[in-house]
N, C-alpha and C positions, 0 to 999 in steps of 0.2 A: 480281316476287313481293314480296308485301306482308311487311313486317318483321313478325317475331314479337312477342307483346305482351312487355313486361318480365315478369320473374319477380318474383313478391312476397316480401317480406322473408321471411328464414326465421323461423318461429316459435319458435325456440328458438337458445338460443347456449352452445355449449360452455363449460364452465366455465375452461379453460385460454386459449381464445378471448378470452374477456370479462378474463381476469386481464391479457393481453398489451395489450389497448385501454386499461386503466386506468394502464399504464407498468410492470406488475409484470413480472419474470421468473419463470417456473417453477422453483423451485428444491427444492419437494418431491415426491416421487414419488406420484402418485395410484395407490393401492394399494386403497382401500376402495371398496365400493359403498355405496349408499342405505341398505341394511338394516345395513351395518358401522356406518356413520355413526350410525343410528337407536340400535343396541345400546349405542355408546360414551355416547349422549347420556342415554340412560335411566338407565344406569349412574350417570351424573353426577346425574341428578335423586334416585336412590335411593331410591325408594318406601319400602321397609322401615324404613331408617334414618331417612327423614324422619318417618315416622308413629310409631314406636316413641322418638325424641329430640325432635324438634322438635314432633310433635303432642301430645306431654305438656306442653310449655311454653305450648301455646296454651289447653289445657284449665286449667293453673294459672293462666294470666293472666286467662281471662275465663269461667271455668265452662261451664255450657251454651250460653253465647253465644259459644263456639268454633265452634258449628256454623253460626251467622251470619257469623263471621269468616272461616271457610273457604269458604263459598259466594261472599262477596263477593270475598274473597282470589283464588279461581280463577276469578271473572270477570273480574276485571282483569288476572290473568297471561295469560287466553288472549286476552285484548284485546292485551297487549305483546308476545305470540307472533307475533301476526298483523302486527304492525308490522316486528318483527325479521326475521320470514320475508322480508317484502318487501325489506328492505334487505340481507338475506344474499344474496338472489338477484342484487342489482343490483351488490354489491360482495362477491363472494365471495373475500376475502382471509384469510389464517391469523390475524391478527391479530383477527378478530372484531369484536366492540363498539368496542374501543379504536380500531382502524383506520378504522371506519366514520364514529366522532364526528369523528376528525381530517379525514377528506375531505368531511365535510358540512357541520360546524360550525367548522372551523379547528383550528389547533394548540393555542391555550390551552386551549380546551374539551376536545380530544385529550388533552392533558397532563393534565387533571385525571381523563379517564376513565382513562387509563393507572395512574395514583395508585389509583383505585378497585379497577383489576383487580389490582394488588399487593395491595390490602389484603385483598381476595377470596382470592388465592391463600394467604394467611396464615391467615386466620381459619376459612373456610369448613370446609376439611379438617381442620383442628385440633379445630372442634366436632364435627365427624362422630365423630372419632377419639375425643374424650374421651367422647362419648356412648357409644360401643360398648365402650370400656374399662368403664364402669360395668357392663353387661351380662355382660362377659368375667368381672369380679370376683366377680360375683353366680355364676355358671354355676362358676367354678373358685376354690374356696375358697383364701384366702390369698394372692391374687394381687392388688396393688395396683391400682386403676384407673387410675392414673396412667401405671405401668409399661407397663401394657397398651396404653392409649393409644400410646405412645412406640413399641412394638413394631409396632402396627397401621401407624403411618406410615411406620417404615423399611422395612415388607415393601411397602407400596403404592408408596412413592417407588421402589422396587428394580424391582417390576413395570412401573411407566411408563417405565422406561428401554428396554424391549423394542420390538421393531417394531410399528408402529401396526396391521398385519394381524393380527399375533399378537393384540396387546392385544386387537382388536375379538372376535376368536375367543373369548379367554379371559373378557372381562366379558360376551360373550353367555351363556356358560356359566353364570357365577355370577348374571347377570342372571336366568335362566330358574328357578333356584334362589328368588332374591329373590321374583320373581312368584309362586310357588307358596305361598310365606309369607303373600305379600299376599292371596290369593285364598283362602288357608285361613281368615285372620280375618276376611274379607267373607262367607264362608258361614256362618262360625260365627256370626257377628253376624245374620246373615239368618234363620238357623233358630232364633235364641233371641230375638227382638224382642219386649221386654217394656215399655220405657219408653213415655209418653205423648207425643203430639205436642207437648204443653205444655213439655216441656224445651227446645223452640226457639223457642216463640211468646213464653214467659214464662222467660227465662233466668235460672239463679240461681248462684251460687258460694258458696264458704264465707265466712263473716265473720270468721273467724279465732278463733272463742271456741266452737267447736263446733257452730254453727248454721248457718243458710243466710240469705242475702240475694240481693236482686235483683243481676244483673250490672250495673255502672255501664256507662254506655255510652262513658266513655273508656277503659275497660280492653277493651271488644270492640273499639273502632277500634283500640286498640293490638296488639290481638292479630291484626287483619288482616295487617299488615306481617309478623308472624311468621308466618302461614299462607303469604303469598306466599313466602316465605324457604323454605318447606318444599317448595314445587313448583318452586323454581328450579333453573337448569341448562340449559333447553332451549335457550338462546341458544349453547351450547357447540357446536352444529351448526354453526356460522359459523367457528369455530376449526378444522375439519377440512376447511373448503371446499377448500383446496389439495391436499388428499389424497383428496378425493371424485372418483370417475369420473363421466363424464357431462354434462349439461347442467347451466349454472349455476343454474337453477328449482329443481333437485332440494336444493339446500343449504335455501332456503325452505320446501320441503316438508317435510326432516327437521326443522327447526324446529319447525312447526305439528304436524307428527306426533307427535313426541316431548311436546310440550306437552299436547296432545289425551289421548296414552295416559297420560302420567304424573299429570294432574289427574283423569282419570276415575279410575285404580286407587286413587289417595289420598283423593280426596272420597269417593269409594263405601265404602271401606274405613274410612275414618274414623267416617261417619255410622253405620255399622252396629254395630260392637262397641259404640260409645256408646250406641246405642239398646236394647243386649242387657242392660245391666247389669241385674241383678235386683234390687238394692237399695242404691241409693247412700248412704242415710243411713249405714250403716255404714262407709263410708268415712273417715266424721269422726272417727273412734276407733280406726281400725284400726291394727294395728302398724306401723313405719316400715320394715320389711323388706321388700325388693322382692319376694321369694319369696311375700308374702302378700296382694301386691295383685292384685285381681280381674282387671283386664284390660290397664290401663296403670300404668307407672310412678308412682310419687307424686312431690310434690314433694320428700321428704327422700333418693328414690333419685337425683335429678339432681344432675349436677356442681355442687360450691361447697355441698351442702347441709348441714346442722348435725343430720341425724338427727332431727327434730322428728316429731311425728305427721303423719298424712297429712293434707294440706290443700287436696286436691281434690274436695271434697264436692259431688255433684253431684246435682240431681234430687231428688224427692221422696223421703223415706224409705221 
C-alpha cells in the first residue's frame, strides 16, 4: 500500500502555540475575541478626542496646510500599521512593540523602546486628559481645567483595573457614542461644504497680525508628525495579543483594521468640517472664548494658552 502523501503545513497557528514556540509561558487568560481587541484599540486611538484636541493643534501649526499634513501623515501611518501587523502576527507577545524590538534588534535597542513606551505611558494619557479638561471647564462653568483633567485620569485609571473582558464591553459602548459624534461632525460638514479646493492646493495661515500668509513648508512638515500622533494607538492590538483568542494572525488583522478604521474616521471627519467653514476671515478677530469658536477650538482655548485672540485664521475671508 502506497504511503499517504505528507500533510501540508497548517496555514494558521494558534496564538498560544506560537507564544510557546517563542519561549514564553501563557500567563494571561484569553478572554477577548478580535472584535473585543478592536474595540479596545479604537478606543485607544480615540477618534473624537484626537480630532477635537490634536486636530486643533495641527490647524494652529499649519493653517489649511493641515489638510496636506493629515493626508501625508495618514498615508505614513497606514504603512507603519502594515509593518506592525506583520510583526504582531509573528511575535504575538503582550509586551507589544517593546518585546518585538527586543527580539528582532536586540536588548540595547529594546531598552530604548522600553523607555519610549514609558514616556508614552506618561504623556499620551495626560495630553488627552488635559484636552478633555479644557472642554469640561467650558461645559461646566467654574470647574478648573486642570482639576477636571486630574479627575478624568483618576477615573480612567480605576476603570483600567477591571478585567479585560469587562473593559472591552465598556469601551465598546463608549466607542459607539464616540463614533456617533464623529459621524455627526462628518455629516454636518458634508452637507455644508463651502470652502474652495484652493484651501488645500494653496494653504494659508494667520500671519499673527490679523492677516493671512502662505503656510510655510517647514510648518506643514512639522504638522505631519502631529497628524500621525492623532491616529496613533493601533499598535495596542499587539499588547492584547496574549489575551486574544484564536490564531496569531488575528492580532495583525486587528492592528491593520484598527488603523484603517481610525484613519478613515479621522481623515474624513477632519476634511469635511474644515471645508464647511462659511467665512474663515472672521476667525482672525473672533473672541477667544471657546463657545464662540465656529467649529474647532482656537489657539486660546488650548492648554497653556494666554487667552489671546483666535490665531487660526484659515482660508479666504
